[in-house]
N, C-alpha and C positions, 0 to 999 in steps of 0.2 A: 359608462359602459354597463354598469349593473342595472341602471334604469332601462336601457335598451333591451337587455336580456329578458327582463320581466314581461316584455311584450311578445316574446317568442314561445311557442310550444312545439315539442318534438313528437314525432310519430315514427315508429320502426315499421318499415314496409318490406314485406317478403317478396323479392323479385323472382323467386323460383330457383331452379337448379341450372348452374352454368353448363352450357353445351360444349364449350371449347376452351382452349387456353390452359394455363397451368393449374387452374382451380376447377377443371371440368369434373362434374359429378357433385360438386359442393353447393350447399345452399348459399344464395346471394341475398344479402340484406342491405338496405340503405336507410338513412335517417332523413325524414322529410321535416323541414322546419316551416312552421306556419306562424303568421302574425295574427294576434287576437286582440281582444279589447284590452285597454290598459287596466292595470290593477287599481280599481277605485279606492281600495283600502290602503294603498301604499303612500299616497301623497294627496294634498289638497292645494289647489292654486288659489291663494288668498285674493288674487285679483278678482276672481269671480264671486268670492264671498263678499268682498267690498262692493261689487256691483249689485248684488242682491240686497244688501243693507241700504244702498243708495236708493233703490226702488222703494224699500220699505219706509225710509225716513223722510223722503221728499214730501209726502203729504203732511207729516208731522211738522216739518219746518214751515210749510205753507200755513198750517193751522196756527202756529205761534206768531208768525210775522205778519200775516194778512190783516188781522184786526188793527194792529199798531199803524200799519201803512195806510189803511183806509181812514182811520181817525185823523191822522195828520193831513191826508189829502183832502178829506171833507172839510176840515177846519180851514185850510188854505183857500179852498174854493168858496167857502162861506164868507171869508173876509173880502174877497174880490167881487162876488156877484150876489147871489140870491139872499144870503144872510146878512148883508151889510146893514140894512136898516133895522133888521131885528136885533142885531148885536149892539147897535147904538142905544136901543131902548132897554136892553136887558143886561143883567150882570154878565161879564165875560165868562165867568166860571159856569153859569147856568147854560149859556149858549153852547159852550164847548161840550158840556155834558149831554145836551140834546143832540148835537151833531154826532158825538161818539155813540150814543144810544141808537140812533138811526143807522149808523155804520155797522154796529154789532148785529142789528136785526137783519140787514142785508147780508152780512157775512154768514150768519146762521142759516139763512135760507139757501144761499148759494153753495156753501162749503160743508155744512154739517148735514145736509140732505143731498148727498151726491146722487147723480143719475146712474142707475145700474143698468146693465145689459142682461136681458132675460132671453132664455131659449124657450120660446113658446112650445115648439114641438119640432120633430124631425122625422124623416122617412127614408128608408133604404130600399132600393129597387131589387127585386128578385127576378132575373130573366126567366123566360119560359122554359119548361122542362126539355123541350127538343134541343136546347143548346147545352145540356149537360154533357160533360165529357169526363171519361175515366182516364187514368194514367195510361192504361194499356191502349185505349182507343187513341189517345194523343199520339203515342209512338206509331201506331199503325197508320194513322192519317198522315203523319210527318213522312213516313216512308213512301206512301203512295203519291205524295205531292211531288216527288222527284227533285226536291229543292236541296236536300242534304245528302252528304256522303256518309259512309258507314261510321266514321269516327264521330261526326256530328250527331248522328242518331244515338250512338252509344253514350255520348256525353250527356245528352238530354235525358236518356233513360236513367242514368245514375243520379243526375240532379233531381229528377222527379221522385226517385225512390227515397232520397234523403231529405226531401223538401218539407215534409209535414203536411203536404197537400193531400186531400182525400180524393174520392172518385165521383164527387157530385158538384164540382165547380162548373163554371160556364165559360164557353169560348165561342167566338164567331167562326163558323165552319168555313167561311170564305177564304181564310188565311191558308187553308190546306188545299185549296183548289189547284190542281196541276196547271201550270202555265199562266195562272192569273196573277197580275200585278196589282197590288192594292191601289185603289184610286181615291180621289177626294170624295167622290160620291159614297164609297164604302164607309169612310170615316164619318161623314155627315149622317148617314143612316144609322150607324151604330150610336153616335152621340145623341141623336134625337130619341132613339129607343130608350136608352137608359136615363137620360135627363128628364124627358117628359114623363116617363114611368114613375120616377121618384117624386117629381113635383106634383103630379096628379094625386098620388097617395097622400102627400103633405096637405094639399088644399082640401082634400076630402076629410082629413082628420081634424084640421083647424077651422074649417068653414070660413076661411078668409077669402074675400073676393080679390081677383087679380088686380083690380084697379086701386085697392088699398095698399099695394106694395109700392113703396117709394124708392127703395134701394135694391139693386140686383147685382150680385157678384157671382161670376162663374169661373171656376178654375179647372184647367185641363192642361197637362204638361206638354204633350207632343202635338196634338192636333190643334192648329190655330188657323182659322179660315177667315175669309172676307166675303160677306159680313161675318162678324164674330159669333161665337157660340152664344154669348149673351144676347146678341140681336136675334138669334134663332129662337130663344126663349121669349123674348119680347114679342116677336111676330106670332108665335104660336098661341100665346095666351092673351094677346092684344093688351099688353100692359100700358100704363099711362104714358102720355107723350113727354112728360117732364121727369121721367124716372132717371135716377142717378145710377147708370150701369157701368160695370167694370168687368174686364176679361183678363184673367191672370194666366199666363202661359210660361212654359219653360221652367217652372219652379219645383217640379217633382212632387214626391208623395207628401211633402211638408206643406204644400200650398193650401190645404184645407184649413189649417190653423191660421195661416197668414190671411186667408179670406175672412175668418172670424175676427181677427184683429182689425182689419180694414172696416168691416161692418160695424164694429164697436165704435170706432172713431167717427164714422159717418153718421151713426145714430146720435152721437153727441152733437154733431153739427146740424142734424135735422131731427130734433126731438119730436116724440109723439108719433112716429111712423114705424112701418114695418120694413125689415130687410130680409130678402131671400138670398140665401147662399146655396149654390149648387156645386158639388165637388165630384169630379169624375176623371176617367182616363180612357182614351180610345185604344183598346187592345190591338185592333187591326193596324193602327199606326205605329205601335211599338214593336210589331212583329218583324223578325229578322229572318230572311230566307237564305242566308249564306252559311259558311262553315268556319268562321272565326270563333274559336272557343270563348273568347272574352266577350262576345256579343250574343251568345246563345242563352245565358241565364235568364234574361227577362222573358224570353219565350216560355220558360218553364214555370214562372211564378205569377205573371200578371194575368188577371181574369176580369171578366165583365162585371161592372157594378157602378153605382152612383148613389149619392145621398143628397137630400135637400133639407135645409134647416131654415126655420123662420125665427127671426130675432126681433126684439122690441126693446125700446128704452122708456116706454110709457109706464108709469107707476101703476096705472090702472090694470095693466096686463099681468101684473105680478100674480094675481089670484088664479089665472088660467095657465101660467107658464109652469114648465116642469123644472127648470134649472136657472140658477143665477150665475153669471160669470164672475169668478172670484179673482183669479190671477191668470196672466198670460205672459210667457217669457219666450223670446226668440233668440236663438244663437246662430251666428253665421261664421263659418270658418273659411270663407272664400279667399282670404288673404294668403292662405297657404296653398302652394301649387298642387301638392298631393291631394288636398281636399277638393280643390277646384276641379281636378281632372278625374276624380274617383268615379263619377258617373258622367258619361260624355256621349252625346249624340253625334255619330260620325259615320263615314262610309268606309267599307273595307276595300281590299285591293280590287275587287270586282265592281266597285261603286254601288254596293248594296248598303242601304242605310239601316242602322240599328243602334241600340244603346250599348255602349261599351262599359263594362264593369271592371274596375281596377282590382287587382289582388290586394291593394291596401285599403279596400272599402271598410272592412270590419274594424281595422285599427283607427282610421280617421273618423269613422262613425262613433267609435268609443270615446275618442277625445272630445268630439262635439257634444255627446251625451254627458260626459263628465262636467264640461263647462256649463251646460244648461241646467243640470240638477244642482250644481253648486250655487248658481245664481238663484234658482228657485227656492232653495232651502230656507233662507231667512224669511221668505214670504209665507211659508206654509207650515214650517215645523213648530211644535210646541216650545214654549219658552224654556222649559226644563231641558230639552234636548240641545238648544242653542247654548245654554249656560254650561252644560256638560262639555260641549265641544270646545268652548273657549277656555274653560279652566284646564282641560287636557292640553290645549295648545300652549297655554302660558307656563304651565308647571311641569310638563313632561315633554320638552322639546326634543329630547334625544330618541323618544319612542315614536312609533307610528301614531299619527293623530287619530282621535276618536271620530269615527264617521257616524253621523246621526242616523237614527232608524227612521227611514222614510215611510215605513208602514204605519207609523203613528200619525202621519199627515193625511193619509187617504184611506178610505174604506174600499175603493175600487180603482183598478188600474187598467187602462186600455192602451196597449203598446201596438204600434203599427205592425200588422201581420206580414212581415217581410219574408222570413224563412225560419225553419225550426232552429237552425244553428244560431241565428241572431237572437231569437227569443230565449234560447237556453243560456247564451252568454249574458244577456241582460238580467235574467233571473238569478244567475250565479252571482254577478257583481253587486246587484242590489239586494241580494238575500231575500228574494220574494218567495212566498209560498206558492204551491200549486193552485190554491184558491185565487190568488191575485192574478195568476197567469192564465186562468181557465178561459176567459173571454177571448183573449188574444189567440191562444192555441186552437180553440174551437172554430174561430172565425177563419184562421188559416186553413184548417182542415176542410171546412164546409164551402168557403167562398174563394179561397186563395188570396193573393195580394191584389186587392181592388184599388191600390194606390191611395190617394188622399181621402177616399171615402171609407177606408178600412176601419178606422177608429170608431166610425158611426155604426158599422155592423156589429162591432164589439159592444157598444153601448146598447144597441137593440137586443143583443143576446142577454145582457144583464136585466133589461126591462122585461123581456119575454119570460125569464125565470124568476121574476118578481124579487130581485135582489136589492133594488134601490129603496131605501127608507128615508124619511124626512131627515135632513141635516147631513146625509152622507155626502162625502166629497169624492168626486171622480176626476182622476188624472188621465188626460189623453196626451200621449207622447208620439210624435211623428218625426220621421227623418226624410231628407230630400237632397237632391243634387245641389251642388254648390260649394261646400257641403253644409246643410242646415239641420238643426235639431230644435224643434219647437214643442212647448208645453202649454196646455190650457187646463185650468182647474175649474170645475163646475160644482155647485152646491145644490142638492135636491131640495126644492121648496116644499115638498110633501112626499108621502108614500106614492111611489109610481107603480100603478097596477099594470097588469098585462095588457098591452095595446091590442086594439082590434085588428090593425094591419101591421105585419112584421115579416121580414124575409125569413124568420125562423119558425113561423107557423106553417105547418104543412097544409096543403090543399085538402079541402074536405072530401074531394072525390079521389 
């Protein structure tokens, strides 16, 4: 019972003065109970600590056992085939030594020189100025659309007021058009605008020819067309006929990191080539035109945006790349029904489609975040912090366990710009300073929630302000329906100067 109470927060609400009844003329108060993020400092699930160490130690186990296995295997093969005649003429010990030496050379080449994944560069799309929308204009257009009743308008007004979103985000005006029903053509045109805009900027920055791209991954949560969005990119840029293309749908705001994970695996399967990842969301297709309060929040937060990333596993590309991928941890809580239903695409009573956001979202998101960072900890934290954690766990069992200082693992943090409330809760639980939260909060204010591309706008903010120095570690953290929480850690390969193209650079005119 105590553990459950720690997830609750109370708020005293003034209901005004009673108009009738025995308490007429008296002030009426009520207590509102809210669910929040779990207290990260209260407990640690050792299952996820163990999982993190299994990720850390598996390469060590491979390092220790692989040479022995290769020597034994090579010696046996030598006895049966190639080395039979050689072994008859030589001393058995010398032959075994030669086989072992050759095995060790192969092992050093294959395992002590692992193939890294490099982020050559990335680009974020900034929509045209005519698509800028202020919060007041948003409400006025929503009223004129005739699609919402008074209660729905007031709900969206309050949500925008407390959202942390500023007055220069971007929205497709077509969603406010009276009597207009969003069509597949609207979604395709929006997707083409933001995707091609981001890819154009990326190709211009990297000077990569489209025919050099061997792998293409596009992720978009709601809009899934036939042909796919990835096929749209292939057709527009006339990419090669043997390209390995993938289209990820329905995976929410965490899909961008999933796409990076997939690109990493494919680059290992197809070494020496380039992978293009495009992350976006079609705002017009997430738009809800009804009056169900649980489905109105996405209207207030989602905004236009897209990001394109170019990755490589070629060692020769290290010199021109900005970052090296160091760790990637994915956590999925879909086995829990509350997590599974926390963000749900459905139809309301009037058969109007939209994203339904559960009241349990903050709580289930907190549990997913806690599991993810507990798994990530052993991979990124200094040894001193891990020793401190385990000594505290072993010798002070009755007290609350020591929670490592994650600020020692990263120089920069990019947390998905969902809402001000979520960012404040994460900042409080992870004890992050305003400096660590600056990129996330500034991105939320300037661009809103651009879904899976949001963490890239945040990294672009850090680059534009020349914050990234050689050796800096950047933690990108994203959440998504399902419920998912994913982390990726990059290491800067050099001092990153102010880019020529950035969504944060104002127009010269």
